[in-house]
C-alpha positions as CSV (number, residue, x, y, z in Angstrom):
1,M,-14.1,31.0,30.0
2,A,-12.8,33.0,26.9
3,M,-9.3,32.0,27.7
4,S,-10.3,28.4,28.2
5,Q,-11.6,28.2,24.9
6,S,-8.6,29.9,23.3
7,Y,-6.5,27.3,25.3
8,L,-8.6,24.2,23.8
9,L,-8.4,25.8,20.3
10,V,-4.6,26.0,20.5
11,V,-4.4,22.5,21.9
12,A,-6.6,21.2,19.3
13,F,-4.6,23.1,16.2
14,L,-1.0,21.6,17.5
15,A,-2.6,18.0,17.7
16,I,-4.0,18.3,14.2
17,A,-0.8,20.1,12.9
18,S,1.0,17.1,14.4
19,I,-0.5,14.6,12.1
20,C,1.7,16.2,9.3
21,I,5.0,14.2,9.6
22,A,6.0,14.5,5.9
23,R,9.7,15.0,5.3
24,T,9.5,18.0,3.4
25,D,7.9,21.4,4.1
26,C,4.0,20.7,4.2
27,G,2.7,23.8,2.8
28,G,-0.3,22.7,4.9
29,Y,-1.2,19.6,7.2
30,L,-3.3,16.6,6.6
31,Y,-6.2,15.9,9.0
32,P,-9.3,13.6,9.0
33,Q,-11.7,16.3,9.0
34,F,-10.5,17.8,5.7
35,Y,-13.8,17.4,3.7
36,D,-16.2,17.7,6.5
37,R,-17.5,20.9,5.2
38,S,-16.4,21.1,1.5
39,C,-17.4,17.3,0.8
40,P,-19.3,15.7,3.8
41,K,-20.2,12.7,2.2
42,A,-16.8,12.0,0.6
43,Q,-15.8,9.2,2.6
44,E,-19.1,7.8,2.7
45,I,-19.1,7.9,-1.2
46,V,-15.6,6.2,-1.3
47,K,-16.6,3.4,1.1
48,S,-19.6,2.5,-0.9
49,I,-18.1,1.9,-4.3
50,V,-15.2,-0.1,-2.4
51,S,-17.5,-2.0,-0.6
52,K,-19.4,-2.9,-4.0
53,A,-15.9,-3.5,-5.7
54,V,-14.7,-6.1,-3.1
55,A,-18.0,-7.6,-2.6
56,K,-17.9,-8.5,-6.7
57,E,-14.2,-9.3,-6.4
58,P,-12.6,-10.3,-3.1
59,R,-9.3,-9.9,-4.6
60,M,-9.9,-6.2,-5.1
61,A,-9.2,-5.3,-1.5
62,A,-5.2,-6.2,-1.9
63,S,-5.5,-4.6,-5.1
64,L,-6.5,-1.1,-3.8
65,L,-4.2,-1.4,-1.0
66,R,-1.2,-2.2,-3.1
67,L,-2.2,0.7,-5.2
68,H,-1.8,3.2,-2.2
69,F,1.7,1.6,-1.4
70,H,3.0,1.6,-4.8
71,D,1.9,5.3,-5.0
72,C,3.4,6.5,-1.7
73,F,7.0,5.1,-2.4
74,V,7.1,7.2,-5.8
75,K,7.6,10.8,-5.3
76,G,5.1,10.5,-2.1
77,C,1.5,10.1,-1.8
78,D,0.3,12.2,-4.9
79,A,-1.6,9.6,-7.1
80,S,1.1,10.0,-9.5
81,I,0.6,5.9,-10.2
82,L,-2.6,6.9,-11.6
83,L,-1.7,8.8,-14.6
84,D,-1.9,7.3,-18.1
85,S,1.6,8.4,-20.3
86,S,1.3,11.7,-21.9
87,G,3.7,14.0,-24.0
88,K,5.4,15.1,-20.9
89,F,6.0,11.8,-19.0
90,L,5.6,7.8,-18.9
91,S,3.2,6.4,-16.9
92,E,4.5,4.4,-13.9
93,K,1.8,1.7,-14.9
94,R,4.5,0.6,-17.0
95,S,7.3,0.0,-14.4
96,V,8.0,-3.5,-13.8
97,P,6.4,-3.4,-10.4
98,N,3.4,-2.2,-11.8
99,R,3.4,-3.8,-15.5
100,D,0.5,-6.7,-15.6
101,S,0.2,-6.6,-11.7
102,A,-1.1,-3.3,-10.8
103,R,-4.9,-3.1,-10.9
104,G,-8.3,-1.4,-9.4
105,F,-7.8,1.7,-11.6
106,E,-11.4,1.3,-13.0
107,V,-12.8,1.3,-9.3
108,I,-10.8,4.6,-8.4
109,D,-12.3,6.2,-11.6
110,E,-15.8,5.0,-10.7
111,I,-15.2,6.7,-7.1
112,K,-13.9,9.9,-8.5
113,Y,-16.9,10.1,-10.9
114,A,-19.0,9.9,-8.2
115,L,-17.1,12.7,-6.1
116,E,-17.2,14.9,-9.1
117,K,-20.9,14.7,-9.3
118,A,-21.4,15.4,-5.7
119,C,-18.3,18.0,-5.1
120,P,-16.5,19.1,-8.0
121,Q,-12.8,19.5,-8.1
122,T,-12.7,19.1,-4.3
123,V,-11.3,15.3,-3.4
124,S,-8.1,14.6,-4.8
125,C,-6.9,11.4,-6.3
126,A,-4.4,10.9,-3.8
127,D,-6.8,11.2,-0.8
128,I,-9.2,8.6,-2.6
129,L,-6.1,6.1,-2.9
130,A,-5.5,6.5,0.8
131,L,-9.5,6.1,1.6
132,A,-9.8,3.2,-0.5
133,A,-6.7,1.7,1.1
134,R,-8.3,1.8,4.7
135,D,-11.7,0.7,3.3
136,S,-10.4,-2.2,1.8
137,T,-8.4,-3.1,4.9
138,V,-11.5,-3.1,6.9
139,L,-13.6,-4.8,4.4
140,A,-10.9,-7.8,4.5
141,G,-11.4,-8.2,8.2
142,G,-8.4,-5.7,9.1
143,P,-8.2,-2.8,11.4
144,S,-9.7,0.9,10.7
145,W,-8.0,4.0,11.2
146,D,-8.6,7.9,10.5
147,V,-7.0,8.8,7.4
148,P,-5.4,12.2,7.4
149,L,-6.6,13.9,4.4
150,G,-5.8,16.9,2.3
151,R,-3.3,15.6,0.1
152,R,-3.4,17.1,-3.6
153,D,-2.2,15.5,-6.8
154,S,1.0,15.5,-8.8
155,T,1.1,16.9,-12.2
156,G,3.6,14.4,-13.5
157,A,5.0,10.8,-12.9
158,S,8.3,9.0,-12.3
159,L,8.7,5.8,-14.4
160,S,12.4,5.6,-13.2
161,G,11.2,6.2,-9.4
162,S,8.5,3.4,-9.6
163,N,11.2,1.1,-11.2
164,N,13.9,1.9,-8.6
165,N,12.0,3.1,-5.1
166,I,9.2,0.1,-5.0
167,P,10.7,-3.0,-3.2
168,A,11.0,-6.1,-5.3
169,P,10.1,-9.8,-4.8
170,N,13.8,-10.7,-5.1
171,N,15.4,-7.7,-3.2
172,T,17.6,-8.5,-0.7
173,F,16.4,-7.8,3.2
174,Q,19.0,-4.9,3.5
175,T,17.7,-3.4,0.2
176,I,14.1,-3.8,1.1
177,L,14.9,-1.8,4.3
178,T,17.1,0.9,2.8
179,K,14.0,1.4,0.4
180,F,11.6,2.0,3.5
181,K,14.3,4.1,5.4
182,L,14.6,6.3,2.3
183,Q,10.4,7.1,2.9
184,G,11.1,7.8,6.7
185,L,10.0,4.3,7.5
186,D,11.7,1.8,10.0
187,I,12.0,-1.8,10.5
188,V,8.9,-1.9,12.6
189,D,6.9,-0.5,9.7
190,L,8.6,-2.9,7.2
191,V,7.4,-6.1,9.2
192,A,4.2,-4.5,9.8
193,L,3.4,-3.4,6.5
194,S,4.4,-6.7,4.9
195,G,1.8,-8.1,6.8
196,S,-0.5,-7.1,4.0
197,H,0.3,-10.0,2.1
198,T,-2.2,-11.7,4.4
199,I,-4.4,-11.0,1.4
200,G,-3.8,-11.0,-2.3
201,N,-2.1,-12.7,-4.7
202,A,1.3,-13.2,-6.4
203,R,2.4,-14.3,-10.1
204,C,4.4,-17.3,-10.7
205,T,6.9,-14.9,-12.3
206,S,7.5,-13.2,-9.1
207,F,8.6,-16.0,-7.1
208,R,9.5,-18.9,-9.8
209,Q,13.3,-18.7,-8.9
210,R,12.6,-19.7,-5.5
211,L,11.2,-23.3,-6.8
212,Y,14.1,-24.0,-9.4
213,N,17.2,-21.6,-9.3
214,Q,17.2,-19.6,-6.2
215,T,21.3,-18.6,-6.6
216,G,22.1,-19.8,-10.0
217,N,23.2,-22.9,-9.4
218,G,20.0,-24.8,-10.3
219,Q,18.9,-25.6,-6.8
220,P,15.6,-24.5,-4.8
221,D,15.4,-21.8,-2.0
222,F,15.9,-24.1,0.7
223,T,14.4,-21.5,3.1
224,L,11.3,-22.4,1.5
225,D,9.5,-25.6,2.8
226,Q,10.1,-28.4,0.6
227,S,6.3,-29.8,1.0
228,Y,5.2,-26.4,-0.1
229,T,7.5,-26.2,-2.8
230,S,6.1,-29.5,-4.2
231,Q,2.6,-27.9,-4.1
232,L,3.3,-24.8,-6.0
233,R,5.5,-26.3,-8.7
234,P,2.7,-27.8,-11.1
235,R,1.0,-24.4,-11.6
236,C,4.5,-22.7,-11.7
237,P,6.7,-24.7,-14.0
238,R,10.1,-23.7,-15.2
239,S,8.9,-21.9,-18.2
240,G,5.3,-21.0,-18.9
241,G,2.4,-19.9,-16.6
242,D,4.0,-16.7,-15.8
243,Q,0.6,-15.0,-15.0
244,N,-0.6,-18.0,-12.8
245,L,-1.9,-16.5,-9.7
246,F,-1.1,-17.8,-6.1
247,F,-2.3,-16.6,-2.7
248,L,0.2,-14.9,-0.7
249,D,-1.3,-16.4,2.4
250,F,-2.5,-19.7,1.5
251,A,-3.9,-20.3,5.1
252,S,-6.3,-17.2,5.0
253,P,-6.1,-15.5,1.6
254,F,-9.1,-13.2,1.9
255,N,-9.0,-12.6,5.9
256,F,-6.6,-9.7,7.4
257,D,-5.1,-11.2,10.1
258,N,-1.6,-12.7,11.5
259,S,-1.7,-16.0,9.6
260,Y,0.6,-14.5,6.9
261,F,3.5,-14.3,9.9
262,K,2.7,-17.7,11.1
263,N,3.5,-19.0,7.5
264,L,6.8,-17.4,7.5
265,L,7.7,-18.9,10.9
266,A,6.8,-22.3,8.8
267,Y,8.9,-21.3,5.8
268,K,5.9,-20.8,3.9
269,G,6.2,-17.7,2.8
270,L,5.5,-17.1,-0.9
271,L,8.2,-14.3,-2.1
272,S,11.8,-14.2,-1.3
273,S,10.8,-10.7,0.3
274,D,8.5,-12.1,2.6
275,E,11.0,-15.1,4.2
276,V,13.9,-12.8,4.4
277,L,12.0,-10.9,7.4
278,V,12.7,-14.4,9.1
279,T,16.0,-15.5,7.8
280,K,18.1,-12.4,7.3
281,S,17.5,-10.2,10.6
282,Q,17.2,-11.0,14.3
283,Q,15.2,-7.8,14.7
284,S,12.6,-8.4,12.1
285,L,12.6,-12.2,13.4
286,E,11.3,-11.0,16.5
287,L,8.7,-8.7,15.2
288,V,7.5,-11.6,13.1
289,K,7.3,-13.9,16.1
290,K,5.2,-11.1,18.3
291,Y,2.9,-10.5,15.3
292,A,2.6,-14.3,14.8
293,E,1.5,-14.6,18.4
294,N,-0.4,-11.4,19.0
295,N,-3.0,-10.5,16.1
296,V,-4.4,-7.7,18.0
297,L,-1.0,-6.1,18.5
298,F,-0.2,-6.7,14.6
299,L,-3.4,-5.0,13.4
300,Q,-2.7,-1.9,15.9
301,Q,0.8,-1.5,14.5
302,F,-0.5,-2.2,10.9
303,A,-2.7,1.0,11.2
304,K,0.1,3.0,12.6
305,S,2.4,2.4,10.1
306,M,-0.6,2.9,7.4
307,V,-0.9,6.4,8.6
308,K,2.9,7.2,8.8
309,M,3.0,5.8,5.1
310,G,0.1,7.9,3.9
311,N,2.0,11.0,5.4
312,I,5.1,10.6,2.8
313,S,5.9,13.8,0.9
314,P,2.2,14.9,0.5
315,L,1.6,17.7,-1.8
316,T,-0.5,20.1,0.2
317,G,-1.7,23.9,0.2
318,L,-1.2,25.5,-3.3
319,R,1.0,22.7,-4.4
320,G,-0.3,20.2,-7.0
321,E,-3.6,20.4,-8.0
322,I,-7.1,18.5,-7.7
323,R,-7.4,16.6,-11.0
324,K,-10.9,16.1,-12.5
325,H,-9.9,13.1,-13.9
326,C,-7.4,10.7,-12.2
327,R,-5.7,9.5,-15.3
328,R,-4.8,12.8,-16.7
329,V,-3.6,16.2,-15.5
330,N,-5.9,19.2,-15.7
331,H,-3.9,20.9,-18.3
């Protein structure tokens, strides 16, 4: 009996340890039960506040999901995106991908405040971002997954990393794929995670060139459906209206489903970085077709890729800190 219990313990440990797939030495490992004893109501608290925020403003689901993505692609999933500028570094909030577009910081502040009251200096801001991303996805009708936990928070930020590492709307397919591969992600992850654009909005300034001057010859992007182009132009003129918002998925903008991929096949992907999944790679095109045909397959892969992304270079063990306030380091 004792031998059987020992065997089960070893198997359980190996199963949990395998979750930690970060590229650097983990110094610990991530697992969903990390706060079960130290802060048993942590996930319940996060879910409650995210639910309230999304009920108040459905767009917030996409905003919180995007925060986690933009965090993980810069120095790993360490909540560096949440830090305000200080005398030691400039905030990632000032980068081109985040300036005037990254949002949801007040929701994270509210979650952190509640968690500090319940369990002082226990739950990291990085884990809050990971949980909020999962809960936002579920609230929009998407899949759920067990979030590996145990990340710690960075004590710095990287404005240059934010400018250089996060895929941009006008990047080529190869540039986007390279940025994913540098994070340990592959083309399957790229296509599946791009499916997050089934919810949320984009600003006129992020796709205007497709409507009027895609390659510098004064012509629109001919991989964008012409009738769709005509619908977009009135609120996205040649000049002005930079901050006007448009649904990334016009078919079901608040539902987390595979209509985004159906739009791509109809050449109605809003961003150039969306449409290149169909026009610039046969392998990604085949994945788009699969997800367009099978919503369950898309949702399953999205969940797997989110766990994989959430494991990008986490700070664990004694590295980093547990911030008291997500916007600033402790000392």
